N, CA, C and O of each residue as an XYZ file, in Angstrom:
560
protein
N     -41.115     14.842      1.560
C     -39.791     14.560      1.082
C     -38.941     13.972      2.204
O     -38.152     13.059      1.961
N     -39.083     14.466      3.393
C     -38.337     13.977      4.536
C     -38.669     12.504      4.789
O     -37.792     11.733      5.178
N     -39.910     12.114      4.574
C     -40.333     10.734      4.784
C     -39.594      9.785      3.828
O     -39.135      8.724      4.253
N     -39.474     10.150      2.552
C     -38.773      9.323      1.570
C     -37.309      9.197      1.937
O     -36.727      8.123      1.783
N     -36.702     10.267      2.418
C     -35.303     10.258      2.803
C     -35.095      9.319      3.991
O     -34.126      8.560      4.005
N     -35.960      9.353      4.960
C     -35.840      8.488      6.123
C     -36.034      7.022      5.745
O     -35.370      6.148      6.302
N     -36.924      6.749      4.817
C     -37.141      5.382      4.356
C     -35.886      4.840      3.677
O     -35.530      3.676      3.862
N     -35.211      5.688      2.888
C     -34.025      5.251      2.195
C     -32.876      5.031      3.164
O     -32.000      4.210      2.889
N     -32.849      5.726      4.275
C     -31.765      5.628      5.240
C     -31.981      4.496      6.250
O     -31.026      4.064      6.895
N     -33.172      4.028      6.393
C     -33.427      3.001      7.407
C     -32.954      1.635      6.905
O     -33.020      1.351      5.709
N     -32.476      0.791      7.825
C     -32.008     -0.530      7.406
C     -33.178     -1.392      6.924
O     -34.321     -1.180      7.330
N     -32.892     -2.339      6.076
C     -33.980     -3.200      5.580
C     -34.549     -4.006      6.735
O     -33.835     -4.311      7.691
N     -35.815     -4.350      6.658
C     -36.417     -5.138      7.729
C     -35.725     -6.497      7.841
O     -35.315     -7.086      6.841
N     -35.607     -6.974      9.067
C     -34.963     -8.268      9.289
C     -35.905     -9.397      8.872
O     -37.107     -9.366      9.133
N     -35.318    -10.383      8.221
C     -36.112    -11.543      7.827
C     -36.194    -12.493      9.010
O     -35.224    -12.651      9.752
N     -37.345    -13.126      9.190
C     -37.451    -14.089     10.287
C     -36.471    -15.246     10.069
O     -36.219    -15.659      8.937
N     -35.930    -15.756     11.168
C     -34.983    -16.867     11.066
C     -35.694    -18.125     10.565
O     -36.792    -18.464     11.008
N     -35.039    -18.791      9.642
C     -35.586    -20.034      9.107
C     -34.965    -21.190      9.881
O     -33.763    -21.189     10.151
N     -35.776    -22.166     10.234
C     -35.192    -23.321     10.927
C     -34.209    -24.034     10.003
O     -34.434    -24.131      8.796
N     -33.117    -24.531     10.584
C     -32.130    -25.238      9.784
C     -32.684    -26.581      9.332
O     -33.286    -27.323     10.108
N     -32.462    -26.869      8.063
C     -32.885    -28.148      7.515
C     -31.686    -29.084      7.553
O     -30.629    -28.761      7.011
N     -31.840    -30.232      8.186
C     -30.692    -31.150      8.238
C     -30.325    -31.627      6.841
O     -31.193    -31.858      5.999
N     -29.027    -31.769      6.612
C     -28.556    -32.254      5.315
C     -28.983    -33.707      5.135
O     -28.911    -34.516      6.060
N     -29.421    -34.010      3.938
C     -29.829    -35.371      3.619
C     -28.690    -36.011      2.847
O     -28.270    -35.499      1.809
N     -28.195    -37.117      3.346
C     -27.111    -37.805      2.674
C     -27.662    -39.026      1.949
O     -28.436    -39.808      2.502
N     -27.246    -39.164      0.709
C     -27.644    -40.344     -0.050
C     -26.738    -41.495      0.361
O     -25.519    -41.343      0.439
N     -27.330    -42.617      0.615
C     -26.521    -43.772      0.984
C     -26.426    -44.709     -0.211
O     -27.411    -45.324     -0.617
N     -25.252    -44.802     -0.751
C     -25.006    -45.709     -1.849
C     -23.890    -46.637     -1.403
O     -22.781    -46.196     -1.101
N     -24.188    -47.901     -1.367
C     -23.196    -48.865     -0.949
C     -22.464    -49.377     -2.174
O     -23.072    -49.854     -3.133
N     -21.163    -49.268     -2.120
C     -20.328    -49.738     -3.212
C     -19.499    -50.910     -2.704
O     -18.708    -50.757     -1.774
N     -19.675    -52.056     -3.299
C     -18.849    -53.208     -2.943
C     -17.655    -53.201     -3.884
O     -17.811    -53.321     -5.099
N     -16.465    -53.061     -3.318
C     -15.272    -53.063     -4.162
C     -14.854    -54.499     -4.454
O     -14.965    -55.386     -3.607
N     -14.380    -54.696     -5.652
C     -14.011    -56.025     -6.101
C     -12.774    -55.905     -6.981
O     -12.743    -55.100     -7.912
N     -11.764    -56.701     -6.686
C     -10.547    -56.739     -7.497
C     -10.504    -58.087     -8.200
O     -10.569    -59.136     -7.560
N     -10.395    -58.046     -9.512
C     -10.310    -59.269    -10.302
C      -8.885    -59.375    -10.814
O      -8.406    -58.483    -11.514
N      -8.208    -60.455    -10.470
C      -6.836    -60.697    -10.899
C      -6.871    -61.457    -12.207
O      -7.407    -62.563    -12.277
N      -6.306    -60.871    -13.236
C      -6.304    -61.497    -14.551
C      -5.560    -62.816    -14.595
O      -5.723    -63.585    -15.542
N      -4.739    -63.092    -13.576
C      -3.998    -64.345    -13.537
C      -4.848    -65.525    -13.124
O      -4.424    -66.670    -13.275
N      -6.049    -65.270    -12.601
C      -6.921    -66.370    -12.185
C      -7.487    -67.074    -13.403
O      -7.851    -66.440    -14.393
N      -7.556    -68.385    -13.316
C      -8.175    -69.136    -14.405
C      -9.672    -68.896    -14.383
O     -10.263    -68.642    -13.333
N     -10.264    -68.979    -15.540
C     -11.712    -68.826    -15.620
C     -12.392    -69.974    -14.892
O     -11.959    -71.124    -14.975
N     -13.451    -69.652    -14.184
C     -14.234    -70.691    -13.525
C     -15.081    -71.418    -14.549
O     -15.128    -71.031    -15.717
N     -15.734    -72.447    -14.120
C     -16.611    -73.168    -15.034
C     -17.869    -72.336    -15.268
O     -18.454    -71.791    -14.332
N     -18.265    -72.252    -16.514
C     -19.505    -71.565    -16.835
C     -20.665    -72.471    -16.447
O     -20.621    -73.685    -16.647
N     -21.695    -71.858    -15.892
C     -22.896    -72.632    -15.572
C     -23.531    -73.104    -16.874
O     -23.359    -72.485    -17.923
N     -24.256    -74.192    -16.792
C     -24.910    -74.747    -17.975
C     -25.803    -73.684    -18.625
O     -26.622    -73.051    -17.960
N     -25.630    -73.506    -19.912
C     -26.443    -72.549    -20.655
C     -25.906    -71.123    -20.621
O     -26.524    -70.228    -21.198
N     -24.761    -70.886    -19.955
C     -24.201    -69.538    -19.892
C     -23.165    -69.313    -20.989
O     -22.436    -70.225    -21.378
N     -23.121    -68.091    -21.470
C     -22.142    -67.661    -22.451
C     -21.284    -66.583    -21.812
O     -21.801    -65.726    -21.096
N     -19.979    -66.614    -22.060
C     -19.093    -65.601    -21.508
C     -19.318    -64.280    -22.241
O     -19.398    -64.246    -23.469
N     -19.420    -63.179    -21.465
C     -19.618    -61.845    -22.032
C     -18.405    -60.998    -21.673
O     -18.037    -60.899    -20.502
N     -17.783    -60.389    -22.678
C     -16.625    -59.525    -22.470
C     -17.113    -58.088    -22.298
O     -17.374    -57.391    -23.279
N     -17.233    -57.655    -21.048
C     -17.754    -56.315    -20.760
C     -16.788    -55.217    -21.191
O     -17.201    -54.068    -21.349
N     -15.509    -55.544    -21.384
C     -14.543    -54.520    -21.802
C     -14.783    -54.074    -23.238
O     -14.305    -53.017    -23.650
N     -15.503    -54.855    -23.981
C     -15.730    -54.548    -25.397
C     -17.154    -54.062    -25.699
O     -17.466    -53.743    -26.846
N     -18.012    -54.007    -24.684
C     -19.387    -53.559    -24.914
C     -19.432    -52.047    -25.090
O     -18.878    -51.309    -24.275
N     -20.080    -51.587    -26.138
C     -20.276    -50.154    -26.312
C     -21.535    -49.732    -25.543
O     -22.302    -50.575    -25.079
N     -21.731    -48.440    -25.420
C     -22.878    -47.931    -24.663
C     -24.184    -48.459    -25.247
O     -24.454    -48.306    -26.438
N     -24.991    -49.086    -24.386
C     -26.285    -49.616    -24.807
C     -26.231    -51.011    -25.396
O     -27.269    -51.656    -25.545
N     -25.041    -51.493    -25.734
C     -24.912    -52.836    -26.298
C     -25.192    -53.870    -25.211
O     -24.772    -53.713    -24.065
N     -25.904    -54.925    -25.586
C     -26.320    -55.942    -24.627
C     -25.641    -57.270    -24.948
O     -25.641    -57.732    -26.089
N     -25.062    -57.869    -23.908
C     -24.510    -59.214    -24.009
C     -25.359    -60.134    -23.149
O     -25.709    -59.775    -22.025
N     -25.696    -61.308    -23.652
C     -26.545    -62.228    -22.909
C     -25.705    -63.333    -22.282
O     -24.984    -64.052    -22.975
N     -25.808    -63.458    -20.968
C     -25.111    -64.513    -20.234
C     -25.919    -65.798    -20.316
O     -25.388    -66.848    -20.675
N     -27.191    -65.716    -19.986
C     -28.053    -66.894    -19.993
C     -28.976    -66.870    -18.794
O     -29.082    -65.854    -18.107
N     -29.644    -67.983    -18.538
C     -30.622    -68.016    -17.440
C     -29.951    -68.076    -16.073
O     -28.911    -68.713    -15.904
N     -30.561    -67.403    -15.104
C     -30.109    -67.512    -13.716
C     -30.415    -68.932    -13.262
O     -31.518    -69.431    -13.485
N     -29.443    -69.588    -12.626
C     -29.621    -70.997    -12.280
C     -30.227    -71.209    -10.904
O     -30.626    -72.325    -10.575
N     -30.302    -70.171    -10.102
C     -30.946    -70.289     -8.790
C     -31.500    -68.924     -8.399
O     -31.611    -68.032     -9.241
N     -31.838    -68.763     -7.155
C     -32.468    -67.521     -6.698
C     -31.480    -66.420     -6.335
O     -31.902    -65.359     -5.877
N     -30.184    -66.635     -6.522
C     -29.182    -65.610     -6.202
C     -29.357    -64.436     -7.160
O     -29.418    -64.616     -8.376
N     -29.436    -63.238     -6.598
C     -29.600    -62.019     -7.395
C     -28.726    -60.921     -6.806
O     -28.039    -61.127     -5.806
N     -28.761    -59.768     -7.429
C     -28.090    -58.589     -6.893
C     -26.572    -58.711     -6.857
O     -25.952    -59.293     -7.747
N     -25.987    -58.137     -5.787
C     -24.531    -58.098     -5.661
C     -23.911    -59.491     -5.665
O     -22.862    -59.700     -6.275
N     -24.552    -60.448     -4.990
C     -23.996    -61.804     -4.919
C     -23.902    -62.434     -6.306
O     -22.907    -63.088     -6.620
N     -24.921    -62.246     -7.133
C     -24.908    -62.798     -8.481
C     -23.829    -62.114     -9.322
O     -23.041    -62.790     -9.983
N     -23.787    -60.785     -9.302
C     -22.801    -60.054    -10.101
C     -21.384    -60.446     -9.696
O     -20.529    -60.662    -10.554
N     -21.135    -60.538     -8.390
C     -19.802    -60.915     -7.917
C     -19.440    -62.327     -8.388
O     -18.312    -62.564     -8.819
N     -20.379    -63.255     -8.309
C     -20.113    -64.627     -8.750
C     -19.800    -64.674    -10.243
O     -18.892    -65.390    -10.664
N     -20.545    -63.917    -11.043
C     -20.318    -63.908    -12.489
C     -18.975    -63.269    -12.844
O     -18.308    -63.692    -13.788
N     -18.586    -62.250    -12.083
C     -17.307    -61.581    -12.342
C     -16.121    -62.420    -11.883
O     -15.134    -62.537    -12.609
N     -16.199    -62.997    -10.708
C     -15.064    -63.776    -10.196
C     -14.883    -65.099    -10.938
O     -13.783    -65.649    -10.962
N     -15.948    -65.608    -11.539
C     -15.827    -66.836    -12.340
C     -15.428    -66.513    -13.778
O     -15.229    -67.418    -14.588
N     -15.311    -65.223    -14.093
C     -14.987    -64.739    -15.445
C     -16.068    -65.090    -16.463
O     -15.804    -65.144    -17.664
N     -17.286    -65.327    -15.975
C     -18.421    -65.451    -16.892
C     -18.640    -64.081    -17.532
O     -18.929    -63.979    -18.725
N     -18.498    -63.027    -16.719
C     -18.460    -61.664    -17.246
C     -17.009    -61.220    -17.133
O     -16.484    -61.070    -16.030
N     -16.359    -61.007    -18.282
C     -14.967    -60.562    -18.281
C     -14.901    -59.056    -18.051
O     -15.535    -58.279    -18.764
N     -14.127    -58.657    -17.048
C     -13.982    -57.225    -16.740
C     -12.538    -56.785    -16.884
O     -12.167    -55.712    -16.408
N     -11.726    -57.592    -17.530
C     -10.302    -57.277    -17.640
C      -9.719    -57.838    -18.934
O     -10.262    -58.762    -19.540
N      -8.594    -57.245    -19.337
C      -7.782    -57.763    -20.441
C      -6.355    -57.799    -19.901
O      -5.868    -56.777    -19.416
N      -5.693    -58.902    -19.965
C      -4.287    -59.103    -19.573
C      -4.028    -59.103    -18.073
O      -3.544    -60.108    -17.552
N      -4.327    -58.020    -17.351
C      -3.838    -57.857    -15.984
C      -4.929    -58.032    -14.930
O      -4.814    -58.919    -14.084
N      -5.966    -57.226    -14.954
C      -7.029    -57.319    -13.955
C      -7.910    -56.085    -13.970
O      -7.809    -55.236    -14.855
N      -8.784    -56.003    -12.964
C      -9.692    -54.854    -12.877
C      -9.963    -54.501    -11.422
O      -9.873    -55.343    -10.529
N     -10.296    -53.240    -11.211
C     -10.719    -52.703     -9.913
C     -12.132    -52.186    -10.129
O     -12.344    -51.282    -10.937
N     -13.100    -52.750     -9.414
C     -14.500    -52.454     -9.695
C     -15.252    -52.006     -8.457
O     -14.889    -52.354     -7.333
N     -16.292    -51.237     -8.674
C     -17.241    -50.840     -7.639
C     -18.607    -51.344     -8.095
O     -19.095    -50.959     -9.157
N     -19.220    -52.208     -7.284
C     -20.524    -52.775     -7.601
C     -21.570    -52.107     -6.722
O     -21.451    -52.109     -5.497
N     -22.581    -51.543     -7.338
C     -23.638    -50.857     -6.617
C     -24.985    -51.440     -7.028
O     -25.315    -51.500     -8.213
N     -25.753    -51.866     -6.038
C     -27.078    -52.410     -6.327
C     -28.004    -51.255     -6.702
O     -28.113    -50.274     -5.966
N     -28.661    -51.377     -7.836
C     -29.597    -50.364     -8.319
C     -30.891    -51.069     -8.715
O     -30.948    -52.296     -8.793
N     -31.918    -50.277     -8.959
C     -33.176    -50.871     -9.383
C     -32.958    -51.611    -10.703
O     -32.452    -51.039    -11.669
N     -33.332    -52.847    -10.732
C     -33.192    -53.637    -11.951
C     -31.892    -54.406    -12.080
O     -31.697    -55.114    -13.068
N     -30.990    -54.288    -11.102
C     -29.750    -55.049    -11.208
C     -28.603    -54.451    -10.414
O     -28.787    -53.924     -9.317
N     -27.408    -54.546    -10.998
C     -26.189    -54.054    -10.355
C     -25.428    -53.199    -11.361
O     -25.219    -53.598    -12.507
N     -25.020    -52.020    -10.910
C     -24.206    -51.127    -11.734
C     -22.748    -51.379    -11.378
O     -22.386    -51.386    -10.201
N     -21.915    -51.584    -12.384
C     -20.493    -51.863    -12.178
C     -19.695    -50.759    -12.858
O     -19.897    -50.453    -14.033
N     -18.774    -50.165    -12.079
C     -17.943    -49.080    -12.616
C     -16.543    -49.234    -12.040
O     -16.384    -49.564    -10.865
N     -15.550    -48.998    -12.849
C     -14.182    -49.098    -12.370
C     -13.193    -48.953    -13.505
O     -13.423    -48.217    -14.465
N     -12.072    -49.679    -13.376
C     -11.035    -49.638    -14.407
C     -10.526    -51.050    -14.650
O     -10.621    -51.922    -13.787
N      -9.982    -51.257    -15.853
C      -9.255    -52.496    -16.123
C      -7.898    -52.107    -16.695
O      -7.748    -51.079    -17.356
N      -6.926    -52.950    -16.423
C      -5.541    -52.644    -16.782
C      -5.018    -53.674    -17.782
O      -5.235    -54.876    -17.633
N      -4.331    -53.176    -18.796
C      -3.675    -54.057    -19.757
C      -2.409    -53.365    -20.257
O      -2.235    -52.159    -20.079
N      -1.539    -54.137    -20.876
C      -0.297    -53.599    -21.412
C      -0.245    -53.801    -22.917
O      -0.633    -54.848    -23.436
N       0.243    -52.776    -23.606
C       0.661    -52.905    -25.005
C       2.168    -52.653    -24.912
O       2.901    -53.510    -24.417
N       2.637    -51.512    -25.373
C       4.031    -51.128    -25.120
C       4.157    -50.436    -23.771
O       5.258    -50.251    -23.253
N       3.034    -50.065    -23.219
C       3.003    -49.385    -21.921
C       1.744    -49.792    -21.174
O       0.844    -50.411    -21.742
N       1.689    -49.438    -19.888
C       0.515    -49.759    -19.076
C      -0.666    -48.884    -19.485
O      -0.519    -47.676    -19.672
N      -1.823    -49.498    -19.622
C      -3.057    -48.793    -19.953
C      -4.079    -49.086    -18.861
O      -4.367    -50.246    -18.565
N      -4.623    -48.036    -18.267
C      -5.692    -48.180    -17.279
C      -6.912    -47.490    -17.882
O      -6.922    -46.274    -18.076
N      -7.931    -48.280    -18.173
C      -9.071    -47.802    -18.941
C     -10.351    -47.939    -18.126
O     -10.565    -48.960    -17.472
N     -11.210    -46.906    -18.162
C     -12.487    -47.018    -17.441
C     -13.368    -48.110    -18.046
O     -13.317    -48.390    -19.244
N     -14.166    -48.707    -17.185
C     -15.130    -49.717    -17.618
C     -16.423    -49.466    -16.831
O     -16.382    -49.167    -15.638
N     -17.560    -49.590    -17.507
C     -18.844    -49.356    -16.849
C     -19.927    -50.159    -17.561
O     -20.051    -50.122    -18.785
N     -20.705    -50.884    -16.764
C     -21.783    -51.695    -17.326
C     -22.770    -52.053    -16.227
O     -22.500    -51.858    -15.042
N     -23.918    -52.580    -16.637
C     -24.942    -53.053    -15.707
C     -25.131    -54.553    -15.888
O     -25.062    -55.071    -17.002
N     -25.369    -55.236    -14.783
C     -25.741    -56.651    -14.814
C     -27.214    -56.696    -14.437
O     -27.597    -56.251    -13.355
N     -28.029    -57.228    -15.319
C     -29.479    -57.241    -15.094
C     -30.032    -58.657    -15.179
O     -29.498    -59.515    -15.882
N     -31.115    -58.875    -14.445
C     -31.852    -60.139    -14.533
C     -33.306    -59.752    -14.778
O     -33.913    -59.057    -13.964
N     -33.864    -60.204    -15.901
C     -35.249    -59.834    -16.201
C     -36.227    -60.736    -15.447
O     -35.813    -61.629    -14.707
N     -37.514    -60.499    -15.638
C     -38.552    -61.242    -14.915
C     -38.514    -62.736    -15.211
O     -38.903    -63.543    -14.367
N     -38.053    -63.109    -16.391
C     -37.969    -64.522    -16.766
C     -36.688    -65.170    -16.233
O     -36.506    -66.381    -16.359
N     -35.791    -64.356    -15.630
C     -34.547    -64.892    -15.075
C     -33.367    -64.858    -16.029
O     -32.349    -65.494    -15.759
N     -33.473    -64.131    -17.144
C     -32.386    -64.044    -18.116
C     -31.378    -62.981    -17.652
O     -31.749    -61.842    -17.369
N     -30.108    -63.370    -17.580
C     -29.036    -62.458    -17.149
C     -28.445    -61.783    -18.369
O     -28.037    -62.454    -19.317
N     -28.395    -60.450    -18.353
C     -27.769    -59.700    -19.433
C     -26.773    -58.703    -18.858
O     -26.839    -58.336    -17.685
N     -25.847    -58.274    -19.712
C     -24.856    -57.259    -19.368
C     -25.038    -56.131    -20.377
O     -25.025    -56.361    -21.586
N     -25.208    -54.897    -19.868
C     -25.472    -53.759    -20.743
C     -24.341    -52.753    -20.610
O     -24.063    -52.263    -19.515
N     -23.689    -52.447    -21.724
C     -22.600    -51.465    -21.726
C     -23.108    -50.068    -21.435
O     -24.220    -49.701    -21.816
N     -22.254    -49.273    -20.737
C     -22.620    -47.886    -20.416
C     -21.526    -46.944    -20.795
O     -21.657    -45.736    -20.600
């Protein structure tokens, strides 16, 4: 009985120290882009159709057209947005974050418009280029 009492009174055994694991940080580069709604639309490249990303519902696909050169990724998405080939705003403009992801560029931000009052609305979509070079915009 004395043995059980001593076992209950003794402190728990110390656990061996575990080496510290360094924190792993995910690196996601976000290119910020401001589109001013006052800018005139640029010329659409031959065979391109303007896609209004503000109106795309989740999963809905808008087709821009064929990529005209080897530009891909952030540079392509930025060119399509600044030329207003992909519309990311209604009335005023948009504040966007472009992140390169597998298969294209993820775009997330807000666009601003006025009715009787100022409206700042979230916007999110992907710009993709398939193996054949077809540029699409997918609502998220």
